[in-house]
Residue, then its C-alpha position, 0 to 999 in steps of 0.5 A: x189099226x187096232x187102236x183106231x178100231x178100238x177108238x171108233x168102236x167106243x165112239x160108236x158105243x158112246x153115241x148109240x148107247x141108251x145108258x151113256x149120259x154130262x161131266x167135264x171132258x178133261x180136254x185132249x191132253x192125256x198122261x203118258x204110259x204108266x204116268x200120272x196127272x194130278x189136279x184140282x177141278x171146280x165143276x159148276x152146273x148152272x142150269x139143267x132142265x128136267x123132264x115131266x115139268x120137274x123144273x131144273x137142277x144146278x150144283x157146284x162140285x169141287x174135286x181132287x183129280x187123277x188120271x193114269x196112263x195105262x198105255x199112251x193111247x188110253x187113260x183112266x180118270x178118277x176124282x173125289x171131292x164134295x158137291x151141293x145140289x139145288x132143285x128149282x121147282x114149283x112143288x114142293x118148291x125150291x130146295x137146296x141140299x147141302x154140301x157132302x160127298x161127290x166122286x167120279x170116274x171115266x176113261x179116254x182113248x186117243x184117236x187120230x193125231x197129226x203132230x205136224x199140224x198139232x191136231x188131236x182127237x180123243x173120245x171119252x166116257x165120264x161119270x159123276x155122282x153127287x150125294x148131298x145131305x138131306x134137307x127137311x122143309x116143313x115136316x118132310x125129309x128130302x134126299x137126292x143123288x145126282x148121277x151125271x153121265x156122258x160120252x164125248x168126242x173132242x178135236x184140239x189144235x195146238x197154238x203155241x201154249x194154248x190148246x183150244x178144243x171143240x166137241x160134242x157130248x151125249x148124256x143126261x143128268x139123272x135126278x134121283x129123289x126120295x121123300x121121307x126115305x121112300x117114294x123114290x123117283x128118277x127124273x132125267x134131264x130134258x136134252x141129251x146132246x150138247x156142245x163142248x168148247x174148251x182150252x188148255x193153257x200150258x203154264x209150265x212144261x208140266x202144268x196146265x190150266x183147263x177151262x171148259x164150257x158145255x152148252x145146248x143141253x144145259x149150261x155148265x162150266x169147269x175150271x181146273x189146274x193139273x200137273x204131270x208126275 
């Protein structure tokens, strides 16, 4: 009962909070208590429209990932790597910010599970921050940070070695920019609700391939491989 109460409390917080915002959801497979999952992940934000006629943004991110099982029903996720950012706009014109540091963190909580039917539900929160190098078109220095936040709820179904899942997410991409190290502005993405479709494929007993697509609020694709330890 305590697990279910915590699960639904956090789901409600994710869906109703004004500060939860989009990043890969990882799927419904979680590490066992006091165990690790290590992996590699590529996350490709292909298009996300920004508010106030500020165009759109895209970026590529590459991570080393780790998930740690605090208990069998809750785990913490972390990642570190690199990323770049592109800003598609009419004024000052399209800008490309070169590759530099990116990182993220989050957690997932297991909800309802029916082992006989192979059904599992998971709620999670994920955050990614990308800090690309500045770019200097003309005489101005442009700097940006991408803050990517989201809450999600997923449902999966085991089908042999394939575990497809479907879910929803609520979040935003915050595009925080500076011109000449001042004139700071935070621009939010236009849409907040998205659809998540993905699958885990069990390559070996302790190794999984994950492919995940995110739609409706933008177009995003994540591909990863992970191993239990």
